[in-house]
Backbone as numpy.savetxt, mean C-alpha at the origin, in Angstrom:
# Nx Ny Nz CAx CAy CAz Cx Cy Cz
26.34 43.84 -21.48 27.18 42.66 -20.83 26.45 42.46 -19.44
25.91 43.65 -18.77 25.49 43.55 -17.44 24.03 42.48 -17.59
23.46 42.98 -18.85 22.13 42.22 -18.96 22.31 40.59 -19.14
23.44 40.47 -19.87 23.57 39.22 -20.41 24.16 38.40 -19.12
24.87 39.27 -18.23 25.24 38.43 -17.07 24.05 38.08 -16.19
23.09 38.88 -16.17 21.87 38.74 -15.17 20.83 37.61 -15.80
20.78 37.78 -17.19 20.14 36.72 -17.96 20.87 35.11 -17.97
22.17 35.24 -17.87 23.12 34.12 -17.64 22.58 33.51 -16.00
22.55 34.27 -15.21 22.39 34.02 -13.76 20.98 33.46 -13.68
20.03 34.09 -14.39 18.63 33.62 -14.43 18.38 32.11 -14.85
19.16 32.04 -16.01 19.35 30.75 -16.90 19.78 29.64 -15.82
21.00 29.99 -15.15 21.57 29.01 -14.07 20.55 28.62 -13.09
19.90 29.72 -12.74 19.03 29.54 -11.36 17.94 28.69 -12.06
17.41 28.77 -13.22 16.18 27.98 -13.82 16.89 26.65 -13.93
17.93 26.55 -14.22 18.55 25.08 -14.51 18.67 24.40 -13.09
19.06 24.97 -12.08 18.98 24.47 -10.58 17.68 24.15 -10.46
16.80 24.97 -10.56 15.39 24.70 -10.23 14.99 23.25 -10.99
15.14 23.32 -12.21 14.90 22.04 -13.04 15.45 20.83 -12.43
16.56 20.90 -11.98 17.37 19.89 -11.40 16.63 19.51 -10.12
16.45 20.65 -9.28 15.65 20.15 -8.11 14.25 19.44 -8.32
13.71 20.15 -9.16 12.45 19.40 -9.50 12.50 17.99 -10.10
13.55 17.67 -10.85 13.86 16.38 -11.36 14.04 15.47 -10.09
14.89 15.85 -9.15 15.30 15.23 -7.92 14.01 15.08 -7.02
13.20 15.76 -7.08 11.98 15.68 -6.21 10.94 14.65 -7.00
10.96 14.54 -8.35 10.28 13.72 -9.08 10.79 12.21 -8.69
11.98 12.12 -8.77 12.63 10.68 -8.51 12.15 10.46 -6.92
12.33 11.42 -5.91 11.86 10.96 -4.70 10.37 10.51 -4.58
9.71 11.32 -5.39 8.25 10.96 -5.35 8.11 9.58 -5.79
8.82 9.15 -7.08 8.70 7.91 -7.51 9.18 6.87 -6.66
10.14 7.00 -5.94 10.59 6.09 -4.81 9.52 5.91 -3.64
8.93 6.99 -3.28 7.89 6.95 -2.24 6.61 6.06 -2.59
6.20 6.25 -3.91 5.21 5.50 -4.58 5.63 4.03 -4.59
6.87 3.75 -5.00 7.23 2.44 -5.11 7.28 1.66 -3.65
7.68 2.48 -2.73 7.59 2.03 -1.20 5.99 1.84 -0.83
5.38 2.61 -1.19 3.92 2.34 -0.95 3.34 1.15 -1.50
3.40 1.14 -2.85 3.26 0.02 -3.46 3.83 -1.57 -2.81
4.89 -1.37 -2.54 5.48 -2.62 -1.82 4.81 -2.76 -0.27
4.41 -1.78 0.32 3.75 -1.84 1.39 2.26 -2.37 1.25
1.52 -1.96 0.16 0.38 -2.63 -0.23 0.48 -3.95 -0.59
1.64 -4.35 -1.42 1.94 -5.86 -1.61 1.90 -6.65 -0.45
2.89 -6.06 0.62 2.86 -6.98 1.91 1.63 -7.06 2.66
0.66 -6.04 2.59 -0.56 -6.13 3.28 -1.44 -7.26 2.50
-1.36 -7.29 1.27 -2.04 -8.30 0.51 -1.53 -9.77 0.76
-0.15 -9.87 0.98 0.29 -11.22 1.37 -0.10 -11.70 2.75
-0.14 -10.61 3.68 -0.50 -10.92 5.08 -2.24 -11.24 4.91
-2.67 -10.64 4.24 -4.13 -10.82 4.10 -4.33 -12.42 3.50
-3.59 -12.77 2.53 -3.92 -14.15 1.85 -3.23 -15.13 3.08
-2.42 -14.81 3.80 -1.83 -15.68 4.62 -2.86 -16.03 5.84
-3.56 -14.93 6.24 -4.48 -14.97 7.30 -5.98 -15.64 6.64
-6.02 -15.49 5.47 -7.28 -16.14 4.91 -6.94 -17.81 4.96
-5.54 -18.02 4.58 -5.35 -19.53 4.48 -5.54 -20.06 5.92
-4.91 -19.45 6.85 -4.99 -19.65 8.27 -6.41 -20.00 8.61
-7.41 -19.12 8.32 -8.81 -19.21 8.75 -9.34 -20.19 8.20
-9.07 -20.63 6.72 -9.67 -21.75 6.13 -9.09 -23.04 6.81
-7.85 -23.08 7.43 -7.09 -24.21 7.97 -7.76 -24.41 9.33
-8.08 -23.33 10.10 -9.09 -23.51 11.35 -10.38 -23.84 11.08
-10.95 -23.55 10.16 -12.28 -24.04 9.77 -12.20 -25.52 9.51
-11.22 -25.88 8.72 -11.09 -27.50 8.47 -11.01 -28.09 9.94
-9.94 -27.57 10.56 -9.62 -28.29 11.87 -11.04 -28.33 12.75
-11.86 -27.24 12.83 -13.05 -27.27 13.67 -14.16 -28.25 13.02
-14.15 -28.59 11.71 -14.99 -29.58 11.12 -14.47 -30.89 11.45
-13.14 -31.03 11.52 -12.50 -32.36 11.82 -12.87 -32.57 13.35
-12.63 -31.37 14.31 -12.91 -31.80 15.68 -14.40 -32.28 15.80
-15.32 -31.61 15.12 -16.84 -32.07 15.26 -16.98 -33.44 14.69
-16.30 -33.74 13.66 -16.55 -35.11 13.08 -16.06 -36.11 14.05
-15.04 -35.86 14.64 -14.37 -36.73 15.77 -15.25 -36.86 16.73
-15.92 -35.84 17.33 -16.76 -35.77 18.42 -17.97 -36.87 17.99
-18.49 -36.66 16.91 -19.63 -37.60 16.47 -19.24 -39.04 16.44
-17.97 -39.43 16.00 -17.73 -40.73 15.97 -17.54 -41.21 17.50
-16.88 -40.47 18.27 -16.73 -40.96 19.67 -18.18 -41.21 20.36
-19.10 -40.47 19.97 -20.38 -40.54 20.57 -21.00 -41.96 20.14
-20.84 -42.19 18.91 -21.32 -43.46 18.49 -20.60 -44.72 18.88
-19.36 -44.54 19.44 -18.65 -45.83 19.89 -19.06 -46.25 21.15
-19.11 -45.15 22.24 -19.62 -45.50 23.52 -20.24 -44.20 24.06
-21.20 -44.57 24.88 -21.93 -43.43 25.45 -20.88 -42.94 26.62
-20.37 -43.81 27.56 -19.50 -43.25 28.45 -18.46 -42.51 27.91
-17.66 -43.04 27.14 -16.49 -42.38 26.69 -17.02 -40.98 25.93
-18.21 -41.08 25.24 -18.45 -40.08 24.40 -19.09 -38.94 25.41
-19.37 -39.16 26.39 -19.89 -37.97 27.34 -18.55 -37.14 27.77
-17.43 -38.02 28.33 -16.26 -37.21 28.73 -15.71 -36.40 27.28
-15.44 -37.44 26.52 -14.95 -36.82 25.18 -15.61 -35.68 24.50
-16.80 -35.76 24.49 -17.64 -34.69 24.00 -17.37 -33.55 24.70
-17.34 -33.41 26.26 -16.94 -32.25 26.63 -15.60 -31.77 26.29
-14.53 -32.60 26.38 -13.34 -32.24 25.56 -13.45 -31.64 24.16
-14.08 -32.30 23.37 -14.26 -31.75 21.97 -15.06 -30.55 22.07
-16.06 -30.43 23.01 -16.76 -29.19 22.88 -16.02 -27.92 23.30
-15.09 -28.41 24.26 -14.11 -27.27 24.86 -13.29 -26.89 23.79
-12.71 -27.70 22.96 -12.02 -27.64 21.88 -12.46 -26.92 20.88
-13.84 -27.16 20.52 -14.57 -26.53 19.52 -14.73 -25.07 19.79
-15.16 -24.77 21.20 -15.18 -23.54 21.68 -14.01 -22.83 21.38
-12.78 -23.45 21.75 -11.52 -22.81 21.54 -11.29 -22.26 20.09
-11.53 -23.26 19.24 -11.34 -23.06 17.80 -12.18 -22.00 17.25
-13.68 -22.09 17.73 -14.41 -21.05 17.32 -14.03 -19.73 17.79
-13.66 -19.60 18.91 -13.13 -18.53 19.50 -11.81 -17.91 18.73
-11.11 -18.99 18.46 -9.78 -18.56 17.48 -10.35 -18.16 16.05
-11.23 -18.92 15.74 -11.71 -18.60 14.29 -12.45 -17.23 14.30
-13.36 -16.78 15.40 -13.44 -15.78 15.20 -12.86 -14.59 15.48
-11.89 -14.81 16.37 -10.59 -13.81 16.36 -9.82 -13.66 15.00
-9.74 -14.62 14.43 -8.93 -14.55 13.01 -9.86 -13.79 12.00
-11.30 -14.13 12.15 -12.15 -13.36 11.19 -12.14 -11.90 11.39
-12.18 -11.63 12.85 -12.19 -10.14 13.16 -10.96 -9.58 12.71
-9.78 -10.33 13.02 -8.53 -9.88 12.44 -8.53 -9.61 10.95
-8.96 -10.72 10.32 -8.98 -10.80 8.74 -9.84 -9.37 8.31
-10.95 -9.29 9.12 -11.63 -7.83 8.63 -10.98 -6.71 9.03
-10.18 -6.83 9.96 -9.56 -5.58 10.38 -8.41 -5.22 9.31
-7.60 -6.47 8.99 -6.77 -6.14 7.93 -7.40 -5.87 6.56
-8.70 -6.31 6.22 -9.06 -5.82 4.93 -9.26 -4.47 5.16
-10.22 -3.99 6.26 -10.34 -2.53 6.37 -9.03 -1.72 6.38
-7.82 -2.23 7.23 -6.76 -1.54 7.00 -6.18 -1.54 5.72
-6.20 -2.68 4.86 -5.69 -2.75 3.52 -6.41 -1.66 2.73
-7.92 -1.72 2.81 -8.72 -0.64 2.16 -8.30 0.72 2.37
-8.29 1.19 3.76 -7.98 2.37 4.24 -6.42 2.65 3.69
-5.46 1.79 3.69 -4.05 2.25 3.17 -4.27 2.43 1.79
-4.85 1.50 0.99 -5.08 1.67 -0.39 -5.75 3.16 -0.76
-6.64 3.48 0.06 -7.26 4.89 -0.18 -6.29 5.76 0.11
-5.64 5.78 1.07 -4.53 6.75 1.49 -3.52 6.69 0.48
-3.01 5.65 -0.03 -2.08 5.54 -0.99 -2.37 6.17 -2.32
-3.68 5.85 -2.57 -4.36 6.39 -3.93 -4.52 7.89 -3.93
-4.84 8.54 -2.69 -4.91 9.85 -2.32 -3.56 10.35 -2.60
-2.64 9.84 -1.92 -1.30 10.18 -2.07 -0.80 10.13 -3.38
-0.98 9.18 -4.03 -0.51 8.93 -5.61 -1.14 10.08 -6.29
-2.52 10.33 -6.16 -3.09 11.40 -6.98 -2.52 12.76 -6.54
-2.22 13.09 -5.33 -1.29 14.27 -5.07 -0.09 14.41 -5.43
0.45 13.20 -5.78 2.04 13.19 -6.42 1.74 13.50 -7.84
0.83 12.84 -8.49 0.49 13.12 -9.66 0.12 14.45 -9.88
-0.42 15.12 -9.29 -0.80 16.47 -9.33 0.27 17.33 -9.28
1.27 16.92 -8.21 2.34 17.84 -8.01 3.43 17.64 -9.30
3.42 16.25 -9.66 4.29 16.16 -10.89 3.94 16.81 -12.06
2.47 16.99 -12.15 1.98 17.67 -13.52 2.23 19.23 -13.29
2.17 19.66 -11.95 2.26 21.07 -11.69 3.85 21.35 -12.01
4.79 20.43 -11.48 5.97 20.49 -11.69 6.45 20.63 -13.43
5.81 19.55 -14.01 6.16 19.48 -15.42 5.59 20.83 -16.10
4.57 21.34 -15.48 3.92 22.53 -16.30 5.00 23.57 -15.87
5.53 23.78 -14.96 6.35 24.73 -14.43 7.67 24.65 -15.37
8.12 23.34 -15.49 9.31 23.09 -16.20 9.10 23.29 -17.65
7.90 23.31 -18.25 7.51 23.70 -19.62 7.44 25.30 -19.64
6.98 25.95 -18.61 6.97 27.62 -18.53 8.33 27.78 -18.59
9.23 27.32 -17.66 10.62 27.62 -17.58 11.49 27.38 -18.89
11.11 26.21 -19.59 11.78 26.10 -20.68 11.20 27.00 -21.95
10.03 27.42 -21.94 9.44 28.36 -22.81 10.31 29.62 -22.57
10.49 30.04 -21.31 10.99 31.15 -20.92 12.64 31.33 -21.52
13.32 30.20 -21.24 14.61 30.11 -21.33 14.79 30.02 -23.23
13.54 29.38 -23.79 13.46 29.38 -25.41 13.57 30.90 -25.60
12.69 31.66 -24.93 12.32 33.03 -25.40 13.64 33.85 -25.13
14.37 33.61 -24.06 15.48 34.38 -23.84 16.46 34.25 -24.85
16.72 32.86 -25.39 17.66 32.51 -26.36 17.33 33.01 -27.57
15.98 33.13 -27.98 15.79 33.65 -29.26 15.80 35.39 -29.07
15.41 35.87 -27.95 15.81 37.29 -27.53 17.42 37.58 -27.87
18.10 37.07 -27.28 19.46 37.02 -27.41 19.88 36.99 -28.87
19.34 35.94 -29.57 19.59 35.74 -30.95 19.23 37.03 -31.82
18.17 37.73 -31.38 17.70 38.80 -31.94 18.64 39.95 -31.92
19.12 40.31 -30.43 19.72 41.21 -30.24 21.12 41.16 -30.67
21.81 40.04 -30.70 23.12 40.07 -31.10 23.05 39.38 -32.54
């Protein structure tokens, strides 16, 4: 009876460990889902910045065309308007350059995040595999105990 009690306690302990491992697996899956959502958000921001960059490039092209038309209309007005357009063009180029830099930074950040998330995902997969292996070992041990009990009684 004492042995039975001890084995029962061991079985209960193994069941608790199994429940704990299952809970950890659920937590890991939630973490993975959050990370994937974060990557998705980064991709959305990247697409938004890409659209903004294209829009600024179109604005720059429109400003240049506008400056050329003004030069053709009159030389006097063209000189003053050309300075304004040139200033605007420099601002747009600066803004475009900043946006390109930010876009590149976002891409690098996205790539870094993906690498970190992939690394974390692989780590979680390895842990899950180890946990499943431990679960199988425990199940085999429980099965062994059951069959031992069946043989004894």
